[in-house]
N, C-alpha and C positions, 0 to 999 in steps of 0.2 A: 261475542266480543267484537267491538267496533274496529273498523279499519285503522283508526288512529292508534288504538291501544295495541293492535297487532303490529303496527309499524314500529312502535316504541320497543316492543319485545324483539323484533327482528334487528333493530339498530343496536340494542343492548347486546344481543348475541353476537352481532358482527364485531362490535368493539371488544368483547371478551375473546372471541376467536383471534382477532388481529393481535391483541396483546399477548395471547398465549403463543401464537406463531412467532412473534418477534422475540419473546423470551426464549422459546426453543431454539430459534436461530442464534441468538446471543450465546446461549449455553453451548450449542454445538460449535460455534466459532471459538468460544473460549477454550473448550476442550482441545480443539485443533491447535490453538496457540500453545497450550501447555505441552501437547505432544511434540509440536515443532521445536519448542525450547529444549526438550529432552533429546530430540534427534540431533539438533545442532551441537549440543554439548557432547553427545556420544560420538559424533563424527570428528569433532575437534580432539576429543580424548583418544580416539582410535588413531588419528593421524599422529598425534604426539607420541603415543605408545610405539608405533611402528618406527618412527625416527629414533627414539631412544633405544629400542630393542636392536635396531640395525647397528647403531653405534656401539652398544654393549657387545654384540656378537663379534663385530670387527675387533674391538678392544681385547676381548677374551681370546680370540684366535691368535693374537700376537703376543699373548702372555703378559699383557700390561705394558706400561712404559716407565722409563726412569725419568725422574724430575730432580731438580736441585733442591737440596734440603734447606729450609728456611724456617723462620719463626712461625710463619703461617702454615707451612706444610712440613710436618715432621714425619719420621718413619712410622709406618703402620705396625705397632707392636703386636697386633693380633695376627699378622701375616708371618707364618713360620716358613721361611724359605732361606736356603743357604745363600741365595743370590739377591737377597732383599736389599742389602746396602753395599754400595761400591764407592770407590774413590779413584778418580782419574789420575793420570801421571802428573797432572798439574796441581793436584790436591783438591779438586772440586769433589764435594761429597754428593752422591746421588742415592736416591732411594726408589725402590720399585713400588708403584701403586697399582692396585687391581681395580676392577670395575666398581665394586661397592664403595670403595674409598673415594674414587673419582666422583661418583654420583652424589655422595654425601658432601664433598667439597663444593661441587657446583651448586647444590641445593642451599648450602649454608651461606655461601659467599656471593652468589651471582643471581639468585632468584628471590622474588618477594612473594608475599601471600597471594598476590593476584596472578602469579605466573604458573601456579600449579606446583606439583612435586613429583619426584620419581626416585625410587630407591629399591634395592634388592633385599629380599627377606628370605628366611629359611627356618626350618624346624629346629635345626641344630647349628646355628650360625657360628662361624669362627669368631666374629666380633659381635659382642652383645648389642651393639648399636643397630645390628641388622635383625634384631628380634622382632617378630610381627606384633602389631597391636591387636586389640580384641577383634576388630572387624577383619583384619588380615588373617588372623588365626582361623576364624570361621570360614573365610574364603579358601584358605589352604585346605581345610577339611573337605570342602566341596570339590576342590580340584583333585584331591586324593580319591574321591569317589567317582571320578570320571568327567567332571565339568571341564570344558576347554577354557573357560574364562568366567570371572565373576565381576559384575558391575552393579553399582547401586549409588544412590544419592544419600549421603550421611552428613551429619553435623560435625564439624571439626572442633578442636579445643577452643577456638575463638568464637564459637557459637554461630558459624556461618556454614551454609550448605556447600558441599563440594561433591562432584561426581568422581567416584573412584573405580578403578579398573585394575584387576590383577590377572595375569596369565602365567602359566607355569614356565619354569626354567628347567630344562632337562640337563642332567649331568653328562658332560662330554669328556673325551680324553684330555682336551686342553684344560679342563677344570681341575684335574687331579694335582696340578702343581700346587694349588692352594688347599684343595680338599682331599689330601692324601689319606686323612684319618677318618673320612666319612664312611658311614655304613651303607650309604646309598650306592647302588650299582649303576654303571654307565648305562644311559638310556632311560633311567628312572627320573622321577621328579625330585630335583634338588631343593627347589624353593619357588619363589615367584618374583616377577618384576611388577611392582606396585606403582601406579601412576594416578594422578588426580588433577582435575581442573576446577577452579572456583566457579560456582553457579551465579555469583552476583552479577556479572555483566549480562548473562543470559536472562536473569530475572528482570533487570532494568529494561532490556529490549522487549521482554514479554509485557511488562507493565505499560510501555508506550503503545504497543499494539492493542492491548486490551482497552486502554483509554480511547484509542481511535475507534475500536469496535463499539464501545459503549456510546460515544457521541453520535456515530453514524446510525446506530440502531434507534437511539432516542429521536434523532431527526426523522428517520423513516417512520417510526411509530407515530410521531406528531403529524406528519403529512398524511398518514393513513387515517388518523382520527379526524383530521380536517376533511379528508375525502368522505368519511362516514357521515360527518356532520353535514357536508354538502348534500350527500345522498338523502339524509334524513329531511333536510329542508326541502330538497327537490320533491321528494315523495309527498311531503305534507302539502306542498303547493299543488302537486298533481292531483292529490285527493280533493283539495279545495276546488280545483277546476272541474273534477268529476261531479262534485256536489252541485255545482252551478251549471251542470249539463254540458260542460266542455264548450262553452261559448268561445268562439275564436278570439274575440276581442279581449275577453277576460284571461284566456290562456296566454296571449301575447303580453298583456300587462303583467301577469304573474311572472313570466319569464324575465321581463325587463326589471321588475322589482327584485327578483332573485339575483340577477347579475349585479345590480347596483348594491344590493345588500351584501353580497359576497365580497365585492370590491371594497366596500367600506369596512366590513367586519374583519377582513384579512389584512388589508393594507394599513388601516389606521393603527392598530396595535403594533404591527410590524414596523411601520415608520417611526413610531414612538420608541421602540426598542433600538432601531438603528440610530435614531437621533440622539438618544441618551448615551448610547455606546460611543458615538463619535464625540460627544461632549466630554465623556470620560477620557477618551484617548487624547484630546487636545487641551485638556485642563492644565494650564501652566502653574496654577497656584498649588494644586495637590497632584503632582505628577505621579504616574503609575510606575511601580517597579517592573522589572522585566517579565516576571511571571504573570502579573496582572495585565500588562500590556499584551502579552501573548493570548491570554484568555479573551480580552476585549476584541482583539483582531479576529479571533476565531468566531466570536459572536457576530461581528460585522460581516465577515466572509460568508458565514452560514445564512445570515439574514438577507444579504444581497442575492444569494443563490435562491433562497425561498421566494424573495420578491420577484426575481426573474421568472421562476416557475409559475407564480400566481399570475403575472402579466401575460405569459404565454397561454396559460389555461384560459384566462379571460378573453384574450384575442381569439383563441380557437372557438370558444363558446359563442362569442359575438358573430364570428363568421358563419358558423353552422346554424345559428338562429336567424341569420339574415339581417342582423341589426347593425352591422358594420357600415358606417357612413363613409363614402369615398367622394373625392373631388377629382375626377379625371380631367386632366388638362395637359397641354404641352409642357414637357419637362426636359431640360438640358441634362444629358447623362453625366457630363463632367462635373456639373454643379452638385448633383446628388452624390457622385463618387467622392469628391473632395470633402463634402460635409460628413460623409460616412467615415472617411479616414480620420477626421478630427474626433469623432465620437469613439472610434476604435483605438485611439492613441494609447489608453491604459492597457488594453489587451496586447497591442503591438509591443509595448515596453515590457510587459510581464513575460512574453514569450521570446525575448531576446532580439527584438527588432529585426525580424526576417526581411529579406529583400523582396520588395513588392514592385513589379514592373507593369506599367501600362503600355501595351504593345501598339496601341492605336492612338494617334493624336488628332483624329478627326472627330470633332464634337457632333454628336447626333442628338436629335430631339425625338422623344417618344411620348406616347399618350399614356399617362399614368397618374396615380395619386402620389404627390411628391413625398409625403411622409411615409407611405407604405412602400414606395420604391426604395427609400433609404433603409427601411426595416429589412427588406429582402437583401439588399447589398450587405448590410451589417451582419445578417445571419450567415450568408454564404462566404463572405470574406473572413468573418470571424472564425468560422469552422475551418477554413483553409489555414488560418494562422495557428489555431489551437491543435489541429491534428496533423500538422506538418512535422517533418523530422528536423533534428537539430541542424542548423546551417542550410535548411531547405529554402526554396524560393517560391514565390507566388506571382503569377502573371494574370493580367486582366486584358481581355481582347473583345472586340465586337465586330460584327459584319452583318451586312444586309442579306436577308434570306428572301426567298420567294414570297409572294403574297404580301409584300410591303411590311415585313416583320424584321425587327432588329434582334439578333441573337447576341447576348452578353455572356461571355464565358469566363469563369474563374478557375484557373489551373494551378494545382499545387503539386509538390514533389514529395508528398507524405507517404504513409504506409499503404494507402489505397484501401479498397473494400473487396473482400473475397467474394467469389461468385455466389457462394451459398448465402451470403448476407445481403446481396444487392437488392433482392426483392423486398427486404424489410426496411430499406432506407427511409421511406416516407411513412412508416408505421409509428403511431404515437407511443411514446415512452419506451422505445426500443433503441438503446444506445450501442447496439452491435458489439457487445463485449467490453465497452468502456465504462460500465457502471461503477466499477471499483478502482478506476484509474484516478490520477491526480488532475485530469482534465475536467473542468466544470461543465455541466450541461444539464438541460432539463429533459431532453428526450422528445420534445415536441416542437423544437425550433424549425426543423425542416417541414413538419406537417403544416405549421402556420405559414411558412414561406410558400409552400406549394399552393395553398388555398388563396393566399394574397395574389400570387401571380395569375391564378386562374380567374379570380373575380375582376382582375384588371385586363381581362380578355387576352391573356397570354398562356404560355405553357412552359413547363420546366422539365428538365431531365438531367442525366449525368452519364458519364462513362468513367470506368475505373479499372485499374489493373493492380492487383495486390503487389505490394513492395515497390510500386513505381509511381503511384499518385492517382489523383482523381481530377476530373473536369466537370464542374457543375455549370449548367447553362440555363438561361431562361430567355424567352422571346416575348417581346411586347410590340404592339403596333407602332409604326413610325408616324410622327405627326406630319400632316400634309402641309 
């Protein structure tokens, strides 16, 4: 089998493995979302139950309350009590209401289908309105056999899922006022308190999370396939270089062709996607509705992120291959800073216009490539903006160091970097736990920044304290 055929088999296997891994990750995250939905609903149901049960217990311990008789609230004919109906000296008619009656009145008059439900049930209820339904009957049987509670997701009569919970109500002395004829002994199970919450809000939240998972996994899958394609092309070119006995000139030419080809093949279709998306967004003749506009904005945002990643990867590749061309010349620091701020204006606006202070008003001139110096400043100041805390500040300072070097420092008041993560700051594709945050990033910006500073005869470093902020600095030679 030739090396070329073997390479095709390896690439195909890699693509299959990558796809299977992403599908497994998607499935695992999907199941987690389903489980989280159930847990959220369960916690809400448990909280609601405890509030209602506490209210029921207090209400029952006081033997009910008297309310004014009206057309909306009439005496409870199922309540057999000699003190059920009273009339005040002024002629005001009052009637005693017990806990089940009160819960039914609240449910019927003050709660809608999205608020859940709560009512009391029993095997031999005084009022037939408290007769358990089919699910509640089965739940009561389970309670009689020792279950402390029964919970399940069932479809209601409107065809919508709801989570239901029932826990036992024990017969107490205070209950005998209404249940004097019951055969249940004090301390035994009299019935149950049945509550429910609708699942619709939780399903909607789950759908949003699942869509986000799907889009992110598709994006990661696509990037992975691009990486495999790059690997495939790289190996093909390496094989071609081996066939030609690895001549240095041919190897360098192959690498140049590869970078140019990758830039063209990735940027050209991506620019077309971004261009047509922006045309769709700005088309006044056939304006988009809100849903369409949201999707187009998502395409543009994802495309820009991918384009940034491609540019960073290309810069990193050019640096490591020694093909990055520099023009080292005297550069005024304030000019580079001001132009960098202009390019960062969208990021500054997006992150709430944080306060940025320049602590030094002495303009200094350094030896650097003007474009690459701006790229370094944009990366470092951009990170300080994006990873800062709300209401945080950013300071920029510079001072002359020994050996005719100027140190430029970018200081932020963000969350800082933990000690265990500090050794990974300049690792490629390591975002230090921010991979799934709302902060956009490629994971290689600092790697590119470090290499740019170094090839401009400088050095870079940082200090950081968790929860207090970070200071990133770099040094460049001063112009004579």
